[in-house]
Every structure is written in C-alpha cells, then in structure tokens.
C-alpha positions in Angstrom: -55.0 -2.9 101.3 -53.0 -4.3 98.6 -53.8 -4.0 94.9 -52.1 -5.5 91.7 -51.6 -3.4 88.7 -51.4 -5.6 85.5 -50.0 -4.1 82.3 -50.4 -5.9 79.1 -48.5 -5.7 75.9 -46.7 -7.7 73.3 -43.3 -7.6 71.2 -45.1 -6.0 68.3 -46.2 -3.1 70.4 -42.7 -2.4 71.8 -41.1 -3.0 68.3 -43.3 0.0 67.1 -41.7 2.3 69.3 -38.8 4.2 67.7 -35.6 3.5 69.4 -35.0 7.2 69.9 -38.0 7.3 72.1 -37.1 4.3 74.4 -34.7 6.4 76.6 -37.6 9.1 77.7 -40.2 6.3 77.9 -38.2 4.6 80.1 -37.4 7.7 82.3 -41.1 8.4 82.6 -41.6 4.8 84.1 -38.7 5.2 86.6 -39.9 8.5 87.5 -43.5 6.9 88.4 -41.7 3.9 90.2 -39.7 6.4 92.3 -42.7 8.7 93.0 -45.0 5.9 94.4 -42.0 3.8 96.1 -40.9 6.9 97.9 -44.5 7.5 99.2 -44.6 3.9 100.4 -47.6 2.8 98.1 -45.3 0.9 95.5 -44.3 -2.2 97.1 -42.8 -3.5 93.9 -42.7 -3.2 90.2 -41.8 -6.1 88.0 -41.2 -6.5 84.1 -42.0 -9.8 82.6 -39.8 -11.4 79.8 -41.2 -11.7 76.4 -44.1 -14.4 76.2 -41.7 -17.1 74.3 -39.8 -17.6 77.4 -43.0 -18.3 79.5 -43.7 -22.2 80.8 -46.5 -23.9 81.9 -46.1 -26.5 84.6 -48.6 -29.1 85.5 -48.1 -32.4 87.4 -48.8 -35.5 85.7 -48.7 -38.7 87.5 -46.5 -37.1 90.4 -43.9 -35.6 87.7 -43.8 -32.2 86.4 -44.9 -31.9 82.8 -43.4 -28.4 81.2 -44.7 -27.1 78.0 -44.6 -23.5 76.3 -46.8 -20.7 77.7 -48.2 -18.6 78.2 -51.5 -20.2 79.5 -53.8 -18.1 77.3 -53.2 -17.5 73.7 -54.0 -14.0 73.1 -52.5 -11.1 71.0 -51.2 -9.4 74.3 -50.1 -11.0 77.7 -49.0 -9.7 80.9 -45.9 -7.8 80.4 -45.4 -6.3 83.9 -47.2 -5.9 87.2 -47.1 -3.6 90.4 -47.8 -4.3 93.9 -49.6 -1.5 95.7 -50.3 -0.9 99.4 -53.0 1.9 99.6 -55.8 3.2 101.7 -58.4 1.8 99.2 -59.8 1.2 95.7 -59.9 4.7 94.7 -56.3 5.3 95.6 -55.3 2.3 93.5 -57.2 3.7 90.4 -55.6 7.0 90.9 -52.1 5.5 90.8 -53.0 3.3 87.8 -54.3 6.3 86.0 -51.0 8.2 86.7 -49.1 5.0 85.1 -47.0 6.0 81.9 -48.8 4.6 78.9 -52.1 4.5 80.6 -53.4 7.0 77.9 -52.7 4.4 75.3 -53.3 0.7 77.1 -55.6 0.0 79.9 -54.0 -0.8 83.3 -55.9 -3.7 85.3 -56.6 -2.9 89.1 -57.0 -6.2 91.4 -57.7 -6.0 94.8 -55.6 -8.5 96.6 -58.2 -10.9 98.5 -55.7 -13.1 100.7 -52.3 -12.7 101.8 -50.1 -15.5 103.2 -48.1 -14.2 106.3 
C-alpha cells in the first residue's frame, strides 16, 4: 500500500540551524533516503522550494488565473514529501518515526486512497 509522508517547515526554522550543522543534517537525511530506497519502500523523496515561489492556479472564464501561493496562509508549509510503498500503516508509521527531525517536528502519514494507472 502506498503512503505519503508530509514534512512541514519554514525559512525561519531553517535559518535557525547553524551553517556548520547543515552538512551533518543533510548526511542524516541522505542516509535515511538511501536506506529506504535500497529496501524498495521509498519510491521518491521530494524537497520543495520556499513558499514565496509557490503559485495558485485557477481557471477563470476558461483562462488560467495565477496568484501567489501557497493556498493556506500558515506559519509552516509543506517543505517536502516522501512516497512509500509498504505493507501497511504500521510500517509507514515506523519509517515516519525514523525520519531525521521527527524528534523535533511531526511527520504526517497519509494513506493513498486512489492511484491512476
């Protein structure tokens, strides 16, 4: 079964991390990605750009209307997402708990209900 892991953050949070700690943090994340990619459970890991680059697109009168995003005005926004293919909810939650930073910020686990072939 497939699951989506959502990671939230904001620029202020990342700016608070000292520059000399970034290499170790990135290495931990890459080790996580490699471990679960090699097990076949991680289908993809995607980091998103800063929210100032997000756009909202609607159709108005048949033409696209583009405005600044993200859709929700919140302090934190979706910063990255991971797509898993695992045996069930419990395994998805185990992997989410193993995510670097999960001890500081929660990871949302969403079952994927429909998949287009």
